[in-house]
C-alpha positions in Angstrom: 0.0 0.0 0.0 1.1 3.6 -0.8 0.5 6.6 1.4 -0.6 10.2 0.5 0.4 12.9 3.0 -1.3 16.3 2.8 1.4 19.0 3.7 0.5 22.0 1.5 -1.6 24.3 3.8 -0.4 27.6 5.2 -1.6 26.9 8.8 -2.2 30.6 9.5 -3.4 30.0 13.0 0.1 28.7 13.9 1.9 31.9 13.1 4.6 33.0 13.8 6.0 29.5 13.1 4.2 28.8 9.8 5.2 32.1 8.4 8.6 30.6 7.6 7.8 26.9 7.3 5.0 24.4 6.5 3.0 23.2 9.5 4.4 19.6 9.2 8.0 21.0 9.6 7.3 22.2 13.1 9.6 20.5 15.6 8.2 18.3 18.4 10.1 15.8 20.5 13.3 16.6 18.6 11.8 15.7 15.2 9.8 17.4 12.5 6.1 16.4 12.6 6.5 15.1 9.0 9.6 13.1 10.0 7.6 11.4 12.8 4.8 10.6 10.3 7.2 9.1 7.7 9.0 7.0 10.4 5.7 5.5 11.6 4.5 4.8 8.1 7.7 2.9 7.4 7.3 0.9 10.6 3.8 0.0 9.3 5.3 -1.4 6.1 4.4 1.6 3.9 7.5 2.6 1.9 6.1 4.5 -1.0 4.9 8.0 0.0 3.4 10.8 -2.0 3.4 14.2 -0.4 1.3 17.2 -1.6 3.4 20.3 -0.9 2.5 24.0 -1.4 3.4 26.7 1.2 7.2 26.8 1.7 7.4 23.6 -0.3 11.3 23.7 -0.6 11.6 23.3 3.2 10.1 19.8 2.9 11.7 18.8 -0.4 15.2 19.9 0.6 15.1 18.1 3.9 13.6 14.8 2.8 14.6 14.8 -0.9 13.6 11.4 -2.4 13.4 9.7 1.0 16.6 7.6 0.7 17.9 8.7 4.1 14.6 7.7 5.7 14.3 4.3 4.1 11.3 5.3 1.9 10.6 6.5 -1.6 9.0 9.9 -1.8 7.2 11.6 -4.7 6.1 15.2 -4.5 3.0 16.8 -6.0 2.7 20.6 -6.0 -0.5 22.3 -5.1 0.3 25.8 -6.5 -3.0 27.3 -5.6 -4.2 26.3 -2.1 -7.8 25.4 -2.8 -8.8 22.8 -0.2 -8.2 19.3 0.9 -10.3 17.7 -1.9 -8.3 19.4 -4.6 -5.0 18.4 -2.9 -6.1 14.7 -2.8 -7.2 14.8 -6.4 -3.9 16.1 -7.7 -2.3 12.7 -6.8 -4.8 10.5 -8.7 -2.3 9.5 -11.3 0.0 8.0 -8.7 -2.4 5.2 -7.9 -3.6 2.3 -10.1 -7.3 1.4 -10.6 -8.6 -0.9 -7.9 -5.8 0.1 -5.6 -6.3 1.2 -2.0 -4.2 4.0 -0.5 -3.7 5.6 2.9 -4.5 9.2 3.2 -2.8 11.1 6.1 -3.3 14.7 7.2 0.2 16.1 7.8 -0.4 17.8 11.1 -1.4 15.1 13.5 0.6 13.6 16.4 -0.4 10.4 18.3 1.0 8.5 21.3 1.6 5.3 19.2 1.4 4.1 15.6 -2.1 5.1 14.4 -1.2 4.0 10.9 -0.4 0.4 11.8 -3.7 0.3 13.8 -5.7 1.7 10.9 -4.1 -0.9 8.6 -5.2 -3.7 11.0 -8.7 -2.4 10.9 -8.7 -2.3 7.1 -7.4 -5.9 6.9 -10.2 -7.1 9.1 -13.0 -5.0 7.5 -11.9 -5.4 3.8 -13.6 -2.1 3.1 -12.7 1.7 3.2 -11.7 2.8 6.7 -11.5 6.2 8.5 -9.8 6.5 11.8 -11.9 8.3 14.5 -11.2 9.3 18.1 -12.7 11.0 21.1 -11.6 14.6 22.0 -12.5 16.9 24.9 -14.1 19.2 22.4 -15.4 18.2 19.0 -16.5 21.7 17.6 -13.2 22.3 15.8 -13.0 19.0 13.9 -15.0 16.9 11.4 -17.7 15.2 13.5 -18.5 11.5 12.8 -21.7 9.6 13.5 -21.7 5.7 13.8 -24.2 2.9 13.7 -24.2 -0.2 15.9 -21.8 -2.0 13.5 -19.2 0.9 13.8 -19.9 2.0 10.3 -19.9 5.7 9.6 -23.3 7.1 8.7 -22.6 10.8 8.5 -19.6 13.2 8.5 -20.0 16.9 9.2 -16.7 18.7 8.4 -17.6 22.0 10.1 -20.3 21.2 12.7 -22.7 23.8 14.1 -23.5 23.8 17.8 -26.5 21.6 17.5 -24.7 19.0 15.3 -21.8 18.1 17.6 -21.1 14.4 17.9 -18.8 12.3 20.2 -16.2 11.2 17.6 -14.0 13.2 15.3 -12.0 12.3 12.2 -8.4 11.5 13.2 -6.9 12.5 9.8 -6.1 8.9 8.7 -8.1 7.1 6.0 -7.7 4.0 3.8 -9.6 4.7 0.5 -10.1 3.0 -2.9 -8.7 4.7 -6.0 -12.3 5.1 -7.2 -12.5 7.9 -4.5 -10.8 10.2 -7.1 -13.8 10.0 -9.4 -16.1 10.6 -6.5 -14.1 13.8 -5.7 -14.5 14.9 -9.3 -18.2 14.5 -9.2 -18.5 16.5 -6.0 -16.3 19.3 -7.4 -13.5 18.3 -5.0 -15.6 18.9 -1.9 -14.1 16.5 0.7 -17.2 16.4 2.9 -19.5 15.6 0.1 -17.1 13.0 -1.4 -16.9 11.1 1.9 -20.7 11.3 2.1 -21.0 9.8 -1.3 -18.5 7.1 -0.5 -20.6 6.2 2.6 -23.7 5.8 0.6 -22.1 3.9 -2.3 -19.8 1.3 -0.6 -19.6 2.3 3.1 -16.9 3.6 5.4 -15.8 1.7 8.5 -14.7 3.4 11.6 -11.3 2.5 13.2 -11.5 3.8 16.7 -8.2 5.2 18.0 -8.1 5.1 21.8 -4.5 6.5 22.3 -3.6 10.2 22.7 -4.1 12.3 19.6 -3.8 16.0 18.6 -4.4 17.9 15.5 -2.0 20.8 15.9 -4.1 23.9 15.3 -2.7 26.7 17.6 0.8 27.5 18.8 0.1 26.1 22.3 -0.8 22.8 20.7 2.8 22.4 19.8 3.7 22.0 23.5 0.9 19.4 23.9 2.2 17.4 20.9 5.7 17.6 22.3 4.5 16.0 25.6 2.6 13.3 23.8 5.8 12.3 21.9 8.0 12.4 24.9 5.7 10.4 27.1 6.1 7.5 24.7 9.9 7.3 25.4 10.7 4.3 27.6 14.4 4.9 28.2 17.4 7.3 28.0 19.6 7.4 24.9 22.9 9.2 25.1 25.3 9.4 22.1 28.8 8.0 22.7 30.2 11.3 21.2 28.4 13.5 23.8 30.7 15.0 26.4 29.4 15.3 30.0 32.1 17.4 31.8 32.2 17.2 35.6 29.1 16.7 37.8 26.1 16.4 35.4 22.9 14.8 36.6 20.5 13.0 34.3 17.2 11.7 35.5 14.7 9.7 33.4 14.4 9.2 29.6 16.7 11.9 28.2 17.8 11.7 24.6 21.2 13.4 23.8 22.4 13.4 20.3 26.0 13.5 18.8 28.6 16.0 19.7 26.7 17.6 22.6 28.7 19.2 25.4 27.2 19.6 28.8 29.1 21.4 31.6 29.3 20.6 35.3 26.4 21.4 37.6 23.7 20.9 35.0 20.6 18.9 35.8 18.4 17.4 33.1 15.0 15.9 34.0 13.5 13.5 31.5 11.7 13.2 29.3 13.9 15.8 27.5 15.8 16.1 24.3 19.2 17.7 23.4 19.9 18.0 19.7 23.3 17.4 18.0 26.1 19.9 18.3 24.5 21.8 21.2 26.3 23.3 24.1 24.8 23.4 27.7 26.7 25.7 30.1 27.4 25.3 33.8 24.6 25.0 36.3 21.7 24.8 33.8 18.4 23.3 34.9 16.5 21.5 32.1 13.1 20.4 33.3 10.7 17.8 31.9 9.3 18.1 28.4 12.1 20.4 27.1 13.4 19.9 23.6 16.6 21.7 22.7 17.2 21.6 18.9 20.4 21.1 17.0 23.2 23.6 17.4 21.8 25.5 20.3 23.9 27.3 23.0 22.5 27.5 26.5 24.3 29.9 28.9 25.2 29.7 32.6 22.4 29.2 35.1 19.6 29.1 32.5 16.4 27.3 33.5 14.3 25.6 30.7 10.9 24.2 31.5 8.4 22.5 29.1 9.7 24.4 26.1 10.9 23.8 22.5 14.0 25.4 21.0 13.7 24.7 17.3 17.5 24.9 16.5 20.6 27.1 16.2 19.3 29.4 19.0 21.1 31.0 21.9 19.8 31.6 25.4 21.9 34.0 27.5 23.0 33.4 31.1 20.5 33.5 34.0 17.4 33.4 31.8 14.2 31.5 32.3 12.3 30.1 29.3 9.1 28.2 30.4 6.1 26.8 28.6 7.3 28.5 25.4 8.1 27.7 21.8 11.2 29.3 20.3 11.9 29.3 16.5 15.1 28.8 14.6 18.1 31.1 14.8 16.8 33.1 17.8 19.2 35.1 20.0 17.9 35.6 23.5 20.0 37.8 25.7 21.1 37.4 29.3 18.5 37.7 32.2 15.4 37.1 30.1 12.2 36.1 31.9 9.3 34.5 30.1 6.3 35.0 32.4 4.2 31.8 32.2 1.1 32.6 34.2 -1.2 35.3 35.4 -1.2 36.6 39.0 -4.8 35.7 39.5 -4.2 32.2 38.2 -6.7 32.7 35.4 -6.2 31.1 32.0 -3.7 32.8 29.7 -4.8 34.6 26.5 -2.8 34.7 23.4 -3.1 36.3 19.9 -4.1 34.3 16.8 -4.5 36.1 13.5 -4.6 39.5 15.4 -7.4 38.3 17.6 -7.2 37.6 21.4 -8.0 34.0 22.2 -8.3 32.1 25.5 -5.9 29.2 25.5 -7.7 27.5 28.5 -4.2 27.0 29.9 -3.0 28.3 33.3 0.7 27.9 32.4 1.9 29.4 29.1 4.9 31.4 28.1 5.8 33.0 24.8 5.9 32.0 21.1 9.0 33.4 19.3 9.4 33.2 15.6 12.5 32.6 13.6 15.5 35.0 13.5 14.3 37.1 16.4 16.8 38.9 18.6 15.8 39.8 22.2 18.1 42.1 24.1 19.2 41.5 27.7 17.1 42.2 30.7 13.6 41.9 29.1 10.5 40.3 30.5 8.1 38.6 28.1 4.4 38.5 29.0 2.5 35.2 29.2 1.0 34.3 25.9 3.1 36.8 23.9 3.6 36.2 20.2 6.8 37.6 18.6 6.9 37.6 14.8 9.9 36.4 12.9 12.9 38.8 12.5 11.7 41.2 15.2 14.5 43.0 17.2 13.8 43.9 20.8 16.5 46.2 22.3 18.2 45.7 25.6 16.2 46.8 28.6 18.4 49.1 30.7 18.1 51.7 33.4 21.2 53.9 32.8 21.6 56.2 31.0 17.9 57.1 30.7 
């Protein structure tokens, strides 16, 4: 079986990170989302992968190339004009043979285990088209699914209104027949109508996913996805080329890649990740669910808590970065404080597409885009969004 991954969308709700990269190239648990997807597909026996690319397509193509380094064969299809999921799926119709089934994967999902392998098992038992579904705390943001007593899908509402909310949502994984492309054409590439027609014509079986799942829609979802990935780690992994100098304490499942240098007095609590070629200075505290990307420099006495540094970033001495996501090539000066909560313990608000939004989280720091420079001595408010390439001057008291 071949796979089709949708990775063309702009993901505007995930700015500032999707301003400079496609959504599947966001880093969680030390890997790109798309890299995690490809790895799990390969583990499921799927080695031929078609990827629909569009927004910042070169970021994907240049990293994965033809898939050789990842043990798979990758073919790219370009969606020049971003005109919906149905159109993206239809563009790949020539890559599949008549009568062939294929796995359709939305490129922005993260799960606690291999959802693709589980969906394949459901397909092998049902011998008919399958859609993975799951339960979520809130269903209003996702395609809602309605089932009969035999776990067959009777109806899908892609954008439900308040009175139409169901219990299950689409998980973003399907196994569909090649005839689905003709159904898409008849429905003018409307994905909801096409799935509805498929249900009426030949049926669509539900594969119920009971593990953790998230469709990454907002910047704070990146932290949740990072936790889901790290919670699946069972043991520590430390490269033989990593250098731990002096008294370095490591607790729990910590992953440390090649050529990392960690200085004396540092404590790392797992699960955490330290990317290749990074430097961790003296007396640094790295707390649970922290991911330090490749080539980062962490200065003396820094505390990192439940945060993601995407790569090639620098954190100056005596700074605190908590519950935050930091982009690539960010330079954060000494003595920076990311406030990660409100004094009255209320939920933190953040800005999405220039609108204030309640994150429903009591602990949340900042979201810092690529190539940002933050001068020394600054305090960053909870929920702050800093666009890529912004320059924030040093905060000083003399001279005034």
